[in-house]
Short mmCIF file of the C-alpha atoms (twelve columns), coordinates in Angstrom:
data_MODEL
# 
_entry.id   MODEL 
# 
loop_
_atom_site.group_PDB 
_atom_site.id 
_atom_site.type_symbol 
_atom_site.label_atom_id 
_atom_site.label_alt_id 
_atom_site.label_comp_id 
_atom_site.label_asym_id 
_atom_site.label_seq_id 
_atom_site.Cartn_x 
_atom_site.Cartn_y 
_atom_site.Cartn_z 
_atom_site.pdbx_PDB_model_num 
ATOM 1   C CA . MET A 1   101.025 52.522  85.979  1 
ATOM 2   C CA . ALA A 2   99.604  50.041  88.094  1 
ATOM 3   C CA . ALA A 3   96.167  49.836  89.010  1 
ATOM 4   C CA . ALA A 4   94.422  52.177  91.321  1 
ATOM 5   C CA . LEU A 5   93.345  50.962  94.846  1 
ATOM 6   C CA . SER A 6   90.579  53.785  96.249  1 
ATOM 7   C CA . TRP A 7   87.676  54.286  98.716  1 
ATOM 8   C CA . SER A 8   84.727  55.655  99.563  1 
ATOM 9   C CA . CYS A 9   82.066  56.741  101.822 1 
ATOM 10  C CA . ALA A 10  79.025  58.617  102.332 1 
ATOM 11  C CA . ASP A 11  79.068  60.695  105.667 1 
ATOM 12  C CA . VAL A 12  82.375  60.885  107.545 1 
ATOM 13  C CA . ARG A 13  84.367  62.296  109.455 1 
ATOM 14  C CA . LEU A 14  88.185  63.349  108.832 1 
ATOM 15  C CA . GLY A 15  90.156  60.940  110.812 1 
ATOM 16  C CA . GLU A 16  88.475  57.849  108.762 1 
ATOM 17  C CA . VAL A 17  90.156  59.942  105.251 1 
ATOM 18  C CA . GLU A 18  93.376  59.840  107.063 1 
ATOM 19  C CA . THR A 19  92.706  56.011  107.940 1 
ATOM 20  C CA . ALA A 20  91.895  54.972  104.617 1 
ATOM 21  C CA . LEU A 21  95.077  56.919  103.228 1 
ATOM 22  C CA . ALA A 22  97.033  54.693  105.774 1 
ATOM 23  C CA . ARG A 23  95.556  51.349  105.192 1 
ATOM 24  C CA . LEU A 24  95.767  51.952  100.958 1 
ATOM 25  C CA . ARG A 25  99.539  52.522  101.444 1 
ATOM 26  C CA . ALA A 26  99.919  49.470  103.353 1 
ATOM 27  C CA . GLU A 27  97.781  47.601  100.124 1 
ATOM 28  C CA . ALA A 28  100.065 49.422  98.077  1 
ATOM 29  C CA . ALA A 29  103.453 48.001  100.028 1 
ATOM 30  C CA . GLU A 30  102.034 44.875  99.520  1 
ATOM 31  C CA . ASP A 31  102.763 44.754  95.727  1 
ATOM 32  C CA . GLY A 32  106.673 45.694  97.017  1 
ATOM 33  C CA . PRO A 33  107.872 48.849  98.201  1 
ATOM 34  C CA . SER A 34  106.951 52.789  97.216  1 
ATOM 35  C CA . MET A 35  107.581 55.992  97.709  1 
ATOM 36  C CA . ARG A 36  105.566 59.066  98.260  1 
ATOM 37  C CA . THR A 37  107.287 61.698  96.728  1 
ATOM 38  C CA . SER A 38  104.744 64.808  96.899  1 
ATOM 39  C CA . VAL A 39  106.181 68.089  96.202  1 
ATOM 40  C CA . MET A 40  102.985 69.700  97.217  1 
ATOM 41  C CA . THR A 41  99.180  69.341  98.333  1 
ATOM 42  C CA . HIS A 42  97.007  69.957  94.628  1 
ATOM 43  C CA . LEU A 43  93.622  71.678  95.809  1 
ATOM 44  C CA . ALA A 44  91.248  72.430  93.300  1 
ATOM 45  C CA . TRP A 45  87.339  74.305  94.215  1 
ATOM 46  C CA . VAL A 46  85.613  72.291  92.166  1 
ATOM 47  C CA . PRO A 47  81.205  73.256  91.251  1 
ATOM 48  C CA . GLU A 48  79.681  70.940  89.981  1 
ATOM 49  C CA . GLU A 49  79.595  71.958  86.003  1 
ATOM 50  C CA . TRP A 50  83.151  71.719  86.159  1 
ATOM 51  C CA . THR A 51  83.861  68.605  87.317  1 
ATOM 52  C CA . GLU A 52  84.944  67.130  84.483  1 
ATOM 53  C CA . GLN A 53  86.626  69.560  83.046  1 
ATOM 54  C CA . ALA A 54  88.519  69.075  86.624  1 
ATOM 55  C CA . ARG A 55  88.623  65.871  86.191  1 
ATOM 56  C CA . ASP A 56  90.551  65.724  82.504  1 
ATOM 57  C CA . ALA A 57  92.887  68.625  83.415  1 
ATOM 58  C CA . LEU A 58  94.333  66.269  85.979  1 
ATOM 59  C CA . SER A 59  94.411  63.425  83.667  1 
ATOM 60  C CA . GLY A 60  97.985  62.912  83.265  1 
ATOM 61  C CA . MET A 61  99.392  64.761  85.760  1 
ATOM 62  C CA . ALA A 62  100.976 62.409  88.270  1 
ATOM 63  C CA . GLU A 63  104.063 61.328  86.903  1 
ATOM 64  C CA . ARG A 64  104.925 65.506  86.590  1 
ATOM 65  C CA . HIS A 65  103.993 66.766  90.256  1 
ATOM 66  C CA . PRO A 66  103.476 63.212  92.145  1 
ATOM 67  C CA . SER A 67  101.471 65.191  94.837  1 
ATOM 68  C CA . ARG A 68  98.312  65.095  97.111  1 
ATOM 69  C CA . THR A 69  95.349  65.967  95.348  1 
ATOM 70  C CA . ILE A 70  91.952  67.280  96.952  1 
ATOM 71  C CA . LEU A 71  89.271  68.330  94.988  1 
ATOM 72  C CA . LEU A 72  86.704  70.289  96.520  1 
ATOM 73  C CA . PHE A 73  82.563  69.531  95.368  1 
ATOM 74  C CA . PRO A 74  80.975  72.495  97.438  1 
ATOM 75  C CA . ASP A 75  77.222  71.484  97.394  1 
ATOM 76  C CA . SER A 76  75.818  74.469  99.963  1 
ATOM 77  C CA . ASP A 77  72.334  73.879  98.533  1 
ATOM 78  C CA . ALA A 78  72.054  70.126  99.643  1 
ATOM 79  C CA . GLY A 79  69.674  69.028  101.832 1 
ATOM 80  C CA . ALA A 80  71.722  67.109  104.261 1 
ATOM 81  C CA . ASN A 81  75.233  68.645  106.352 1 
ATOM 82  C CA . ARG A 82  77.997  66.309  105.340 1 
ATOM 83  C CA . ILE A 83  81.011  64.969  104.092 1 
ATOM 84  C CA . ASP A 84  80.877  62.277  101.034 1 
ATOM 85  C CA . ALA A 85  84.454  61.730  100.622 1 
ATOM 86  C CA . SER A 86  86.910  59.286  97.947  1 
ATOM 87  C CA . VAL A 87  90.357  58.281  97.932  1 
ATOM 88  C CA . SER A 88  92.096  56.486  95.359  1 
ATOM 89  C CA . LEU A 89  95.735  55.796  95.068  1 
ATOM 90  C CA . ALA A 90  97.911  55.321  91.915  1 
ATOM 91  C CA . SER A 91  101.804 54.290  91.276  1 
ATOM 92  C CA . PHE A 92  103.562 54.952  88.167  1 
ATOM 93  C CA . GLU A 93  107.756 54.597  88.219  1 
ATOM 94  C CA . LEU A 94  110.052 57.020  86.595  1 
ATOM 95  C CA . ALA A 95  112.768 57.312  84.926  1 
ATOM 96  C CA . GLY A 96  116.019 56.341  87.238  1 
ATOM 97  C CA . VAL A 97  113.793 55.946  90.657  1 
ATOM 98  C CA . ASP A 98  113.901 52.050  91.341  1 
ATOM 99  C CA . ARG A 99  110.523 51.964  93.058  1 
ATOM 100 C CA . PRO A 100 106.630 52.968  91.900  1 
ATOM 101 C CA . VAL A 101 106.129 56.673  93.217  1 
ATOM 102 C CA . VAL A 102 102.674 56.754  94.884  1 
ATOM 103 C CA . SER A 103 99.901  59.577  94.012  1 
ATOM 104 C CA . GLU A 104 97.032  60.345  96.305  1 
ATOM 105 C CA . VAL A 105 93.659  61.855  95.300  1 
ATOM 106 C CA . ILE A 106 91.242  63.082  97.918  1 
ATOM 107 C CA . GLU A 107 88.013  64.035  95.899  1 
ATOM 108 C CA . LEU A 108 85.423  65.439  99.008  1 
ATOM 109 C CA . ARG A 109 81.843  66.615  98.846  1 
ATOM 110 C CA . LEU A 110 81.138  69.358  100.993 1 
ATOM 111 C CA . LEU A 111 77.443  69.349  101.102 1 
ATOM 112 C CA . GLY A 112 75.075  71.646  103.044 1 
ATOM 113 C CA . THR A 113 76.755  74.208  105.988 1 
ATOM 114 C CA . ARG A 114 80.124  72.067  105.305 1 
ATOM 115 C CA . ALA A 115 80.630  74.188  101.874 1 
ATOM 116 C CA . GLN A 116 81.136  76.960  104.107 1 
ATOM 117 C CA . ALA A 117 84.282  76.331  106.496 1 
ATOM 118 C CA . PRO A 118 86.545  74.214  103.689 1 
ATOM 119 C CA . ALA A 119 89.764  75.273  105.958 1 
ATOM 120 C CA . SER A 120 88.775  73.534  108.448 1 
ATOM 121 C CA . ILE A 121 88.060  70.252  106.307 1 
ATOM 122 C CA . VAL A 122 91.112  70.890  104.031 1 
ATOM 123 C CA . LEU A 123 93.734  71.929  107.010 1 
ATOM 124 C CA . PRO A 124 94.102  68.112  108.900 1 
ATOM 125 C CA . LEU A 125 94.630  66.310  105.504 1 
ATOM 126 C CA . LEU A 126 97.114  68.188  104.304 1 
ATOM 127 C CA . ILE A 127 101.259 67.598  104.043 1 
ATOM 128 C CA . SER A 128 103.316 69.765  106.089 1 
ATOM 129 C CA . ASP A 129 106.182 71.492  105.032 1 
ATOM 130 C CA . LEU A 130 104.912 71.805  101.449 1 
ATOM 131 C CA . PRO A 131 103.567 74.714  99.466  1 
ATOM 132 C CA . VAL A 132 99.683  74.166  98.873  1 
ATOM 133 C CA . PHE A 133 98.177  74.975  94.892  1 
ATOM 134 C CA . LEU A 134 94.556  76.197  94.615  1 
ATOM 135 C CA . ARG A 135 93.242  75.199  91.779  1 
ATOM 136 C CA . TRP A 136 89.562  77.801  91.525  1 
ATOM 137 C CA . ARG A 137 87.418  76.650  88.436  1 
ATOM 138 C CA . GLY A 138 85.303  79.085  87.519  1 
ATOM 139 C CA . GLU A 139 85.015  82.875  88.902  1 
ATOM 140 C CA . PRO A 140 85.497  82.589  92.482  1 
ATOM 141 C CA . PRO A 141 83.398  84.040  94.563  1 
ATOM 142 C CA . TRP A 142 84.732  87.242  95.257  1 
ATOM 143 C CA . ARG A 143 85.133  88.551  99.273  1 
ATOM 144 C CA . THR A 144 83.152  85.585  100.381 1 
ATOM 145 C CA . PRO A 145 84.364  83.524  103.394 1 
ATOM 146 C CA . GLU A 146 84.909  80.543  101.402 1 
ATOM 147 C CA . LEU A 147 87.582  82.080  99.220  1 
ATOM 148 C CA . ASP A 148 88.987  84.103  102.315 1 
ATOM 149 C CA . GLN A 149 89.439  80.829  104.247 1 
ATOM 150 C CA . LEU A 150 91.258  78.874  101.315 1 
ATOM 151 C CA . LEU A 151 93.374  81.673  100.495 1 
ATOM 152 C CA . GLY A 152 94.481  81.829  103.665 1 
ATOM 153 C CA . ILE A 153 95.842  78.042  103.910 1 
ATOM 154 C CA . ALA A 154 96.841  79.052  99.707  1 
ATOM 155 C CA . ASP A 155 100.601 79.773  98.850  1 
ATOM 156 C CA . ARG A 156 99.286  80.152  95.154  1 
ATOM 157 C CA . LEU A 157 96.143  80.186  93.594  1 
ATOM 158 C CA . ILE A 158 95.802  79.345  90.164  1 
ATOM 159 C CA . VAL A 159 92.131  80.215  88.425  1 
ATOM 160 C CA . ASP A 160 91.233  80.565  84.335  1 
ATOM 161 C CA . SER A 161 89.593  84.114  83.381  1 
ATOM 162 C CA . THR A 162 88.003  82.292  80.241  1 
ATOM 163 C CA . GLU A 163 85.799  81.084  82.950  1 
ATOM 164 C CA . TRP A 164 84.315  83.876  84.221  1 
ATOM 165 C CA . ASP A 165 81.923  86.111  82.858  1 
ATOM 166 C CA . GLU A 166 81.669  89.696  84.593  1 
ATOM 167 C CA . LEU A 167 85.190  90.929  82.493  1 
ATOM 168 C CA . PRO A 168 86.811  93.378  82.451  1 
ATOM 169 C CA . HIS A 169 85.205  94.261  86.007  1 
ATOM 170 C CA . ALA A 170 86.895  90.602  87.723  1 
ATOM 171 C CA . TYR A 171 90.075  91.824  86.774  1 
ATOM 172 C CA . THR A 172 89.808  94.760  89.753  1 
ATOM 173 C CA . ARG A 173 89.169  91.912  91.897  1 
ATOM 174 C CA . LEU A 174 91.734  89.388  91.086  1 
ATOM 175 C CA . ALA A 175 94.100  92.684  91.597  1 
ATOM 176 C CA . GLU A 176 93.104  93.137  95.361  1 
ATOM 177 C CA . LEU A 177 94.374  89.514  95.872  1 
ATOM 178 C CA . PHE A 178 97.721  90.365  94.893  1 
ATOM 179 C CA . ASP A 179 99.245  91.199  97.728  1 
ATOM 180 C CA . ARG A 180 97.562  88.639  99.778  1 
ATOM 181 C CA . VAL A 181 98.913  84.964  97.098  1 
ATOM 182 C CA . VAL A 182 100.907 84.782  94.306  1 
ATOM 183 C CA . VAL A 183 98.317  84.442  91.255  1 
ATOM 184 C CA . SER A 184 98.915  82.452  88.064  1 
ATOM 185 C CA . ASP A 185 95.930  82.193  85.287  1 
ATOM 186 C CA . ILE A 186 95.921  80.373  82.781  1 
ATOM 187 C CA . ALA A 187 94.323  82.288  79.967  1 
ATOM 188 C CA . TRP A 188 97.641  84.652  80.382  1 
ATOM 189 C CA . ALA A 189 99.710  81.574  80.004  1 
ATOM 190 C CA . ARG A 190 97.924  80.118  76.470  1 
ATOM 191 C CA . THR A 191 99.269  84.202  75.075  1 
ATOM 192 C CA . SER A 192 103.071 83.231  75.775  1 
ATOM 193 C CA . ARG A 193 103.992 82.167  72.546  1 
ATOM 194 C CA . TRP A 194 102.159 85.197  71.225  1 
ATOM 195 C CA . ARG A 195 103.396 87.251  73.793  1 
ATOM 196 C CA . ARG A 196 106.929 86.158  72.560  1 
ATOM 197 C CA . LEU A 197 105.760 87.147  68.367  1 
ATOM 198 C CA . LEU A 198 104.735 90.661  69.735  1 
ATOM 199 C CA . ALA A 199 108.127 91.276  71.632  1 
ATOM 200 C CA . SER A 200 110.152 90.523  69.343  1 
ATOM 201 C CA . LEU A 201 108.298 93.160  66.351  1 
ATOM 202 C CA . TRP A 202 110.377 95.580  68.437  1 
ATOM 203 C CA . PRO A 203 110.691 98.552  67.998  1 
ATOM 204 C CA . GLU A 204 107.697 98.791  65.640  1 
ATOM 205 C CA . ILE A 205 104.954 97.356  67.914  1 
ATOM 206 C CA . GLY A 206 105.711 100.806 70.500  1 
ATOM 207 C CA . GLU A 207 103.749 103.004 68.057  1 
ATOM 208 C CA . VAL A 208 101.126 100.595 67.244  1 
ATOM 209 C CA . GLY A 209 97.192  102.723 67.664  1 
ATOM 210 C CA . THR A 210 94.914  99.463  67.196  1 
ATOM 211 C CA . VAL A 211 95.172  95.291  68.476  1 
ATOM 212 C CA . ARG A 212 92.806  93.282  67.416  1 
ATOM 213 C CA . VAL A 213 92.761  90.230  69.034  1 
ATOM 214 C CA . THR A 214 90.937  86.623  67.909  1 
ATOM 215 C CA . GLY A 215 90.452  84.813  70.598  1 
ATOM 216 C CA . THR A 216 88.879  84.724  74.064  1 
ATOM 217 C CA . ALA A 217 87.760  87.754  75.420  1 
ATOM 218 C CA . PRO A 218 90.172  87.564  78.353  1 
ATOM 219 C CA . GLN A 219 92.929  87.062  76.308  1 
ATOM 220 C CA . ALA A 220 92.541  89.731  74.267  1 
ATOM 221 C CA . LEU A 221 91.985  92.236  77.371  1 
ATOM 222 C CA . LEU A 222 95.217  90.992  78.665  1 
ATOM 223 C CA . ILE A 223 96.528  90.923  75.795  1 
ATOM 224 C CA . ALA A 224 96.309  94.459  75.435  1 
ATOM 225 C CA . GLY A 225 96.731  95.021  79.088  1 
ATOM 226 C CA . TRP A 226 100.058 93.683  78.774  1 
ATOM 227 C CA . LEU A 227 100.864 96.265  75.709  1 
ATOM 228 C CA . ARG A 228 99.716  99.354  77.623  1 
ATOM 229 C CA . SER A 229 101.167 98.603  80.812  1 
ATOM 230 C CA . ARG A 230 104.492 97.406  78.789  1 
ATOM 231 C CA . LEU A 231 104.697 100.359 76.852  1 
ATOM 232 C CA . ASP A 232 103.168 103.431 78.968  1 
ATOM 233 C CA . ARG A 233 100.291 103.987 77.315  1 
ATOM 234 C CA . ASP A 234 96.539  103.446 77.217  1 
ATOM 235 C CA . ASP A 235 95.516  104.434 74.332  1 
ATOM 236 C CA . ILE A 236 95.858  101.505 72.789  1 
ATOM 237 C CA . ARG A 237 92.851  100.135 71.249  1 
ATOM 238 C CA . VAL A 238 92.022  96.835  71.379  1 
ATOM 239 C CA . GLU A 239 89.053  94.979  69.133  1 
ATOM 240 C CA . HIS A 240 88.157  91.271  69.880  1 
ATOM 241 C CA . VAL A 241 86.934  88.733  67.173  1 
ATOM 242 C CA . GLU A 242 85.310  85.855  69.926  1 
ATOM 243 C CA . ALA A 243 87.486  82.385  69.191  1 
ATOM 244 C CA . GLU A 244 87.417  78.868  71.546  1 
ATOM 245 C CA . ARG A 245 91.253  79.593  71.463  1 
ATOM 246 C CA . LEU A 246 93.345  82.446  70.819  1 
ATOM 247 C CA . GLU A 247 94.084  82.193  66.787  1 
ATOM 248 C CA . GLY A 248 95.450  85.500  66.057  1 
ATOM 249 C CA . ILE A 249 96.744  89.045  66.542  1 
ATOM 250 C CA . ASP A 250 96.187  91.955  63.918  1 
ATOM 251 C CA . LEU A 251 97.938  95.122  64.140  1 
ATOM 252 C CA . ASP A 252 96.757  98.260  62.932  1 
ATOM 253 C CA . GLY A 253 95.259  96.135  60.704  1 
ATOM 254 C CA . GLN A 254 97.895  93.816  59.208  1 
ATOM 255 C CA . PRO A 255 98.189  90.015  60.781  1 
ATOM 256 C CA . ALA A 256 100.913 89.678  62.758  1 
ATOM 257 C CA . PRO A 257 103.127 86.241  62.102  1 
ATOM 258 C CA . PHE A 258 102.266 83.274  63.353  1 
ATOM 259 C CA . PRO A 259 103.263 81.707  66.460  1 
ATOM 260 C CA . PRO A 260 105.873 78.579  66.302  1 
ATOM 261 C CA . GLY A 261 104.316 75.038  68.190  1 
ATOM 262 C CA . ASP A 262 101.185 74.235  68.770  1 
ATOM 263 C CA . PRO A 263 99.102  75.442  71.369  1 
ATOM 264 C CA . PRO A 264 99.092  73.347  74.488  1 
ATOM 265 C CA . LEU A 265 96.752  70.704  76.068  1 
ATOM 266 C CA . PRO A 266 95.085  72.003  79.309  1 
ATOM 267 C CA . SER A 267 96.712  69.401  81.358  1 
ATOM 268 C CA . ASP A 268 99.604  70.789  80.011  1 
ATOM 269 C CA . VAL A 269 98.912  74.493  80.943  1 
ATOM 270 C CA . LEU A 270 98.253  73.160  84.349  1 
ATOM 271 C CA . SER A 271 101.820 71.824  84.765  1 
ATOM 272 C CA . ASP A 272 103.696 74.022  84.105  1 
ATOM 273 C CA . GLU A 273 101.468 77.100  86.461  1 
ATOM 274 C CA . LEU A 274 102.244 74.105  89.404  1 
ATOM 275 C CA . GLU A 275 106.307 74.634  89.128  1 
ATOM 276 C CA . ARG A 276 105.287 78.594  89.181  1 
ATOM 277 C CA . PHE A 277 106.138 80.051  92.708  1 
ATOM 278 C CA . THR A 278 107.139 83.145  92.540  1 
ATOM 279 C CA . ARG A 279 104.519 86.413  91.473  1 
ATOM 280 C CA . ASP A 280 104.804 87.809  87.748  1 
ATOM 281 C CA . ARG A 281 105.023 91.647  88.085  1 
ATOM 282 C CA . VAL A 282 104.288 91.063  84.341  1 
ATOM 283 C CA . TYR A 283 101.113 89.348  84.498  1 
ATOM 284 C CA . GLU A 284 99.883  91.286  87.762  1 
ATOM 285 C CA . ALA A 285 100.538 94.934  85.711  1 
ATOM 286 C CA . ALA A 286 98.698  93.434  82.280  1 
ATOM 287 C CA . VAL A 287 95.746  92.876  84.454  1 
ATOM 288 C CA . ARG A 288 95.896  96.181  86.346  1 
ATOM 289 C CA . ALA A 289 95.788  97.693  82.693  1 
ATOM 290 C CA . ALA A 290 92.817  95.477  81.475  1 
ATOM 291 C CA . ALA A 291 91.063  96.529  84.544  1 
ATOM 292 C CA . ALA A 292 91.534  99.675  83.889  1 
ATOM 293 C CA . ALA A 293 90.480  99.902  80.374  1 
ATOM 294 C CA . SER A 294 86.756  98.768  81.284  1 
ATOM 295 C CA . GLY A 295 84.260  99.225  78.361  1 
ATOM 296 C CA . ARG A 296 86.821  99.437  75.833  1 
ATOM 297 C CA . LEU A 297 87.225  96.049  74.739  1 
ATOM 298 C CA . HIS A 298 85.436  95.660  70.933  1 
ATOM 299 C CA . GLY A 299 83.719  93.788  68.553  1 
# 
């Protein structure tokens, strides 16, 4: 990968950001012709406590998903009302492509009241006719103007309910969005290997009474919700043993076989979700079943 070109400035107008993008692309062209092959606009809402994790997840994704990435860092409590911006371009080689491909990253710090109207700020920077993927770090502030505005311009919402505290109640709020925007949940994606394994245990698994999940609380809730919705049974009891990742599942006291393969890296999970464009009705049913089972997660 070639060295990135960058620009930054405090208290900017959006026109200055677009001008900086054009100038950096011109500078990149001085080293030889390149291609802008963006396949999407990747938009991310990143509260301050999620900054490092957001950048880590983006690392290494440009080669797989050439895109314009717009990172929004809100700070509504700032003492000033302004936008601070930085723009960077990086070029890299793709197999079968004879010119370097350029990826763009725009970081916008929305200070004070500027954090309350994100859609109007983002709209001029979207690439026309390309899908918009919105990654929301942390639990979304349900039914707020900020969330409502960004959902109005997004084609897909990507969350990670592992980052949420108010579970399973928050699943009720999430389910309200299903008819409005396509939703992906990284916590759900991380159960895929185990769901395939459990499905292979049919028909015996159809009689399971208690599922004990060693993993995160969302993984326990979603596995149980998946089983309840797929088996059309609301009497399946779920027990939860806290762990940072999904380490094991017991069915009526008996350990399920461990699925093959290694857990995916965060960037791999996000990359996979950026390739999905249609609703996941199985996930939606699991979320609704998890929400309906409020208070039934046992330690």
